[in-house]
C-alpha positions in Angstrom: -4.6 -17.1 20.2 -6.1 -16.5 16.7 -4.6 -17.8 13.5 -2.6 -15.2 11.5 -4.5 -13.7 8.6 -1.5 -14.5 6.3 1.2 -17.1 6.6 3.9 -17.4 3.9 6.2 -20.5 4.1 9.3 -21.2 2.1 8.2 -18.9 -0.7 10.3 -19.1 -3.9 9.6 -16.9 -7.0 11.7 -17.3 -10.1 11.7 -15.5 -13.5 13.0 -16.9 -16.7 16.1 -15.2 -18.1 18.3 -15.9 -21.1 20.8 -17.9 -19.0 18.1 -19.9 -17.2 16.1 -18.6 -14.2 16.6 -15.8 -11.8 15.5 -16.4 -8.2 13.9 -13.1 -7.0 12.5 -14.5 -3.8 14.4 -17.3 -2.0 12.8 -19.4 0.8 11.0 -16.6 2.5 8.7 -17.2 5.4 6.7 -14.9 7.6 3.2 -14.3 9.1 0.9 -11.3 9.6 -1.5 -11.0 12.4 -5.0 -9.6 11.8 -5.3 -5.9 12.2 -1.5 -5.4 12.2 1.1 -3.9 9.9 4.2 -5.8 8.7 6.8 -3.8 6.8 9.2 -5.3 4.3 12.3 -3.2 3.6 15.4 -3.4 1.6 17.3 -1.9 -1.3 15.9 -1.9 -4.9 16.0 -5.3 -6.4 15.9 -7.2 -3.1 12.7 -9.0 -3.9 10.2 -7.0 -1.8 8.0 -5.9 -4.7 8.0 -9.4 -6.1 6.6 -10.6 -2.8 3.9 -7.9 -3.0 2.9 -8.9 -6.5 2.9 -12.6 -5.5 0.6 -11.9 -2.5 -2.0 -10.4 -4.8 -1.3 -13.1 -7.4 0.0 -10.9 -10.1 2.9 -13.5 -9.9 2.5 -17.2 -9.2 4.9 -18.8 -6.6 7.5 -21.2 -8.0 7.2 -23.1 -4.8 6.2 -22.7 -1.2 2.8 -21.7 0.2 0.8 -18.5 0.7 -2.0 -19.3 3.2 -4.6 -16.5 3.4 -7.3 -17.1 6.0 -6.7 -20.8 5.9 -6.5 -21.2 2.1 -3.4 -21.6 0.0 -4.0 -18.9 -2.6 -0.6 -19.6 -4.2 -1.8 -23.0 -5.4 -5.3 -21.9 -6.6 -6.3 -21.6 -10.2 -7.7 -18.3 -11.4 -11.2 -19.6 -11.2 -10.7 -20.8 -7.6 -9.1 -17.5 -6.7 -11.8 -15.2 -8.2 -14.3 -15.3 -5.2 -11.6 -14.1 -2.7 -9.5 -11.8 -4.9 -11.4 -8.8 -3.5 -10.2 -9.6 0.0 -6.5 -8.8 -0.9 -6.0 -5.5 -2.6 -2.9 -3.5 -3.6 -2.0 0.2 -3.5 0.6 0.8 -6.2 3.7 2.9 -6.0 2.9 5.3 -8.9 -0.2 7.4 -8.3 0.3 8.9 -11.8 0.3 5.6 -13.7 -2.1 3.4 -11.7 -5.3 5.3 -12.5 -7.2 5.3 -15.8 -6.7 8.8 -17.2 -10.0 8.5 -19.2 -12.2 8.0 -16.1 -13.1 10.5 -13.4 -12.5 9.8 -9.7 -16.0 8.4 -9.0 -15.8 6.1 -12.0 -12.4 4.8 -11.0 -13.6 4.0 -7.5 -16.8 2.5 -8.8 -15.0 -0.1 -11.1 -14.4 -2.7 -8.4 -18.1 -2.4 -7.3 -19.3 -3.1 -10.8 -17.0 -6.1 -11.1 -18.3 -7.7 -7.9 -21.9 -7.1 -9.0 -25.0 -7.3 -6.8 -25.5 -3.5 -6.6 -27.7 -1.1 -8.5 -26.3 1.8 -10.4 -27.6 4.2 -7.8 -26.0 2.2 -4.9 -22.6 2.1 -6.8 -22.7 5.8 -7.3 -23.5 6.4 -3.6 -20.9 4.1 -2.2 -18.1 5.3 -4.5 -18.9 8.9 -3.4 -18.8 7.9 0.2 -15.4 6.2 -0.3 -14.0 9.3 -1.9 -15.2 11.4 1.0 -13.8 8.8 3.4 -10.2 9.3 2.1 -10.5 13.0 2.7 -11.4 14.4 -0.8 -14.2 16.9 -1.2 -17.4 16.2 -3.3 -16.0 18.4 -6.0 -13.4 15.6 -6.7 -16.0 13.2 -8.0 -16.1 14.4 -11.6 -12.4 15.3 -11.9 -10.0 13.1 -13.9 -6.6 12.0 -12.6 -4.6 14.8 -14.4 -6.6 17.4 -12.3 -5.2 16.0 -9.0 -1.9 16.3 -7.1 0.1 13.1 -6.4 -1.2 12.9 -2.9 -4.8 13.2 -4.1 -4.3 10.5 -6.7 -2.9 8.2 -4.1 -6.0 8.8 -2.0 -8.2 7.8 -5.0 -6.1 4.6 -5.3 -6.7 3.8 -1.7 -10.5 4.5 -2.1 -10.5 2.2 -5.1 -8.8 -0.6 -3.0 -11.3 0.0 -0.2 -14.2 -0.4 -2.6 -13.5 -4.2 -2.7 -13.8 -4.4 1.1 -10.4 -6.1 1.6 -9.1 -7.7 4.7 -5.5 -7.3 3.5 -4.0 -4.2 1.8 -0.6 -4.5 0.2 1.0 -1.1 -0.1 4.0 -1.3 -2.6 6.1 1.8 -2.0 2.7 3.7 -1.7 4.3 6.9 -0.4 7.7 6.9 -2.2 6.6 9.1 -5.1 5.2 11.8 -2.7 6.9 14.6 -0.9 7.3 14.4 2.9 4.2 16.4 4.0 2.0 14.4 1.6 3.6 11.1 2.8 2.6 12.1 6.3 -1.0 12.7 5.2 -1.2 9.3 3.5 0.3 7.5 6.5 -2.2 9.2 8.8 -5.0 8.2 6.5 -3.9 4.5 6.5 -3.5 4.5 10.3 -7.0 6.0 10.7 -8.5 3.4 8.3 -6.8 0.6 10.2 -8.2 1.8 13.5 -11.7 2.1 12.0 -11.9 -1.1 10.1 -9.3 -3.5 11.4 -7.5 -3.7 8.0 -4.2 -5.6 7.9 -1.3 -4.0 6.0 1.8 -5.2 4.3 3.9 -2.1 3.7 6.7 -2.4 1.2 9.2 0.4 1.5 12.9 1.4 1.4 12.3 4.4 3.7 12.9 3.4 7.3 11.4 6.6 8.6 8.1 5.7 7.0 8.4 2.1 8.3 8.9 3.3 11.8 5.8 5.5 11.6 3.4 2.7 10.5 4.5 -0.8 11.3 4.7 -3.1 14.3 7.0 -5.7 12.8 9.6 -5.4 10.1 11.4 -7.8 7.7 14.7 -6.8 6.2 15.5 -8.4 2.8 18.6 -8.7 0.8 19.1 -10.6 -2.6 15.7 -12.3 -2.2 16.3 -13.5 1.4 15.2 -12.3 4.8 18.3 -11.2 6.7 16.7 -9.8 9.8 13.2 -9.7 11.4 11.5 -8.6 14.6 9.5 -5.8 16.1 10.1 -2.5 14.2 11.5 -0.9 17.3 14.1 -3.6 17.7 15.1 -3.9 14.1 15.5 -0.1 13.6 16.8 0.8 17.0 19.2 -2.1 17.5 19.9 -3.8 14.2 21.9 -7.0 14.5 23.0 -7.5 10.9 25.6 -5.3 9.3 23.4 -4.9 6.2 20.5 -3.5 8.4 23.0 -1.2 10.1 24.0 0.1 6.8 20.4 0.6 5.7 19.7 2.5 8.9 22.8 4.7 8.5 21.7 5.7 5.0 18.0 6.1 5.8 16.0 9.3 6.3 14.8 9.1 9.9 11.6 10.9 10.8 13.5 13.6 12.7 15.6 14.5 9.6 13.3 14.2 6.6 14.5 17.0 4.4 15.1 19.1 7.5 11.6 18.8 8.8 10.9 18.0 12.5 7.9 15.9 13.5 6.0 19.0 14.8 6.7 20.7 11.4 5.3 17.6 9.6 2.1 17.8 11.6 1.7 21.5 10.6 2.5 20.6 7.0 -0.4 18.1 7.0 -2.9 20.8 7.9 -1.4 23.3 5.5 -1.3 20.8 2.6 -4.9 19.8 3.2 -6.0 23.4 3.2 -4.0 24.1 0.1 -5.6 21.2 -1.7 -9.1 22.2 -0.8 -8.5 25.8 -1.7 -7.0 24.7 -5.1 -10.1 22.6 -5.9 -12.5 25.4 -4.8 -10.6 28.0 -6.9 -10.7 25.7 -10.0 -14.4 25.1 -9.5 -15.1 28.8 -9.1 -13.1 29.5 -12.3 -15.1 26.9 -14.3 -18.4 28.3 -13.0 -17.5 31.8 -14.1 
């Protein structure tokens, strides 16, 4: 048996409030195997995004441990953390607000490569172009700025930027919630392909149980900062034991009922959406050339 890539034990995260402190995450423990996907689900305000931000050290734990590949990153100083920060990356919820509007796609993806150093300008340009191609965008995307892309295309750029750091763990915080169903399906397919190709480990934060069923092997259900149920995704979603999970399941959009689309229709929608995106970019390039 190999050690888990990530082990979280008795994690507590508190925020100061006028009346004292608010405990957003309360004694949470879990582990994630290498090359697997763990989903964390629950209603808004349950603490799942606080966990995501703590794993990438945008928040510091109040107590507990976050052991990543044998090192307690929760206890590290910023200086100690710097050499391994690139190994844990995040894809944010908002594809509109998470990209610098003043940079083009290639410059956005190149930023992490410049920060890490050790590469020539030519190598950075070549690698950033390859990453953009890897997430399914055409070469014409390189010089375009975020406002020239659709939401799904922007999220692909965000994924390419995260991949530029060559992470072992990718934390996806509601990475598909701002996208319509057909584009969600494209992004999920991309993430699954990348995991098969590279062995990436994912933590997938979501409130959509249909999305969770499509991508994860194990699921944690959170309520008011605590884990109330956990297990394999099939067990948790097909046979929930806790009444709270049962209510989540009853209110969730299952894959067979997403806005009236059936799975076969979603597959067709992926192909149609891709074709439409490429046609749109080609038409805009043609218009600019003329």
